C-alpha beads as a LAMMPS data file, in Angstrom:
LAMMPS data file: protein, C-alpha beads

82 atoms
81 bonds

1 atom types
1 bond types

-500.0 500.0 xlo xhi
-500.0 500.0 ylo yhi
-500.0 500.0 zlo zhi

Masses

1 110.0

Atoms # bond

1 1 1 -354.059 -309.595 -190.868
2 1 1 -353.234 -308.393 -194.656
3 1 1 -353.567 -311.973 -196.375
4 1 1 -357.439 -311.494 -194.829
5 1 1 -357.902 -308.523 -196.824
6 1 1 -356.414 -309.639 -199.586
7 1 1 -358.258 -312.569 -199.775
8 1 1 -361.747 -310.074 -199.680
9 1 1 -360.220 -307.808 -202.291
10 1 1 -359.695 -311.243 -204.567
11 1 1 -363.276 -313.119 -203.960
12 1 1 -364.721 -308.888 -204.971
13 1 1 -362.752 -308.987 -208.468
14 1 1 -363.518 -312.174 -208.981
15 1 1 -367.148 -311.826 -207.834
16 1 1 -367.578 -308.917 -210.185
17 1 1 -365.940 -309.785 -213.500
18 1 1 -368.169 -313.285 -213.152
19 1 1 -371.531 -311.024 -213.379
20 1 1 -373.249 -310.935 -216.638
21 1 1 -371.540 -307.900 -218.311
22 1 1 -375.770 -306.796 -219.521
23 1 1 -378.037 -306.498 -217.072
24 1 1 -381.333 -304.895 -216.638
25 1 1 -381.050 -301.930 -214.725
26 1 1 -384.543 -300.526 -215.013
27 1 1 -388.143 -301.628 -213.430
28 1 1 -390.922 -302.882 -215.832
29 1 1 -392.605 -299.564 -216.497
30 1 1 -389.194 -297.560 -216.946
31 1 1 -388.254 -299.913 -219.542
32 1 1 -392.147 -299.897 -221.271
33 1 1 -391.316 -296.265 -221.335
34 1 1 -388.147 -296.105 -222.754
35 1 1 -388.722 -299.039 -225.196
36 1 1 -391.992 -296.756 -226.680
37 1 1 -389.406 -293.715 -226.625
38 1 1 -387.176 -295.071 -228.363
39 1 1 -389.387 -296.978 -231.198
40 1 1 -391.073 -293.390 -231.607
41 1 1 -387.512 -291.697 -232.626
42 1 1 -387.102 -290.707 -229.056
43 1 1 -383.808 -290.512 -227.218
44 1 1 -385.314 -290.749 -223.196
45 1 1 -384.414 -294.356 -222.748
46 1 1 -380.423 -293.340 -223.133
47 1 1 -380.820 -290.484 -220.456
48 1 1 -382.649 -293.214 -218.133
49 1 1 -379.441 -296.000 -218.556
50 1 1 -377.362 -292.274 -217.890
51 1 1 -378.393 -291.113 -215.146
52 1 1 -378.871 -295.019 -213.199
53 1 1 -375.264 -295.307 -214.013
54 1 1 -374.490 -291.896 -212.864
55 1 1 -376.340 -293.072 -209.391
56 1 1 -374.161 -295.841 -209.735
57 1 1 -370.837 -294.366 -209.573
58 1 1 -371.217 -291.783 -207.302
59 1 1 -370.915 -293.878 -203.630
60 1 1 -368.136 -295.710 -205.068
61 1 1 -366.533 -291.952 -205.956
62 1 1 -367.295 -290.606 -202.870
63 1 1 -366.007 -293.507 -200.483
64 1 1 -362.807 -294.208 -202.618
65 1 1 -362.299 -289.679 -202.076
66 1 1 -362.670 -290.214 -198.567
67 1 1 -360.226 -293.593 -198.444
68 1 1 -357.937 -292.424 -200.710
69 1 1 -357.995 -288.880 -198.189
70 1 1 -357.781 -291.489 -194.899
71 1 1 -355.211 -293.257 -196.289
72 1 1 -352.739 -290.686 -197.560
73 1 1 -352.814 -288.929 -194.069
74 1 1 -352.769 -291.977 -192.330
75 1 1 -349.446 -292.687 -194.276
76 1 1 -348.673 -289.436 -192.908
77 1 1 -348.602 -290.257 -189.633
78 1 1 -346.503 -293.190 -190.303
79 1 1 -343.784 -291.486 -191.657
80 1 1 -343.775 -289.114 -188.390
81 1 1 -343.426 -291.891 -186.244
82 1 1 -340.255 -292.833 -187.901

Bonds

1 1 1 2
2 1 2 3
3 1 3 4
4 1 4 5
5 1 5 6
6 1 6 7
7 1 7 8
8 1 8 9
9 1 9 10
10 1 10 11
11 1 11 12
12 1 12 13
13 1 13 14
14 1 14 15
15 1 15 16
16 1 16 17
17 1 17 18
18 1 18 19
19 1 19 20
20 1 20 21
21 1 21 22
22 1 22 23
23 1 23 24
24 1 24 25
25 1 25 26
26 1 26 27
27 1 27 28
28 1 28 29
29 1 29 30
30 1 30 31
31 1 31 32
32 1 32 33
33 1 33 34
34 1 34 35
35 1 35 36
36 1 36 37
37 1 37 38
38 1 38 39
39 1 39 40
40 1 40 41
41 1 41 42
42 1 42 43
43 1 43 44
44 1 44 45
45 1 45 46
46 1 46 47
47 1 47 48
48 1 48 49
49 1 49 50
50 1 50 51
51 1 51 52
52 1 52 53
53 1 53 54
54 1 54 55
55 1 55 56
56 1 56 57
57 1 57 58
58 1 58 59
59 1 59 60
60 1 60 61
61 1 61 62
62 1 62 63
63 1 63 64
64 1 64 65
65 1 65 66
66 1 66 67
67 1 67 68
68 1 68 69
69 1 69 70
70 1 70 71
71 1 71 72
72 1 72 73
73 1 73 74
74 1 74 75
75 1 75 76
76 1 76 77
77 1 77 78
78 1 78 79
79 1 79 80
80 1 80 81
81 1 81 82
């Protein structure tokens, strides 16, 4: 069981590092609007990218927090058995 989890995690990390570092993260309309705004001296494009990264990170933080809390509680239950 542990070997399977380790293999899955290793595959996840390999695939996450194999992806390109710069990916298009906006729909064509948003991209055109942001580029137009940046050409005219605005900063809306930076705000769009920051918002996209925020929305991307939030689910990982929530799942990570729940997993950590579960792990700590599980560890305490196991320690009580011995």
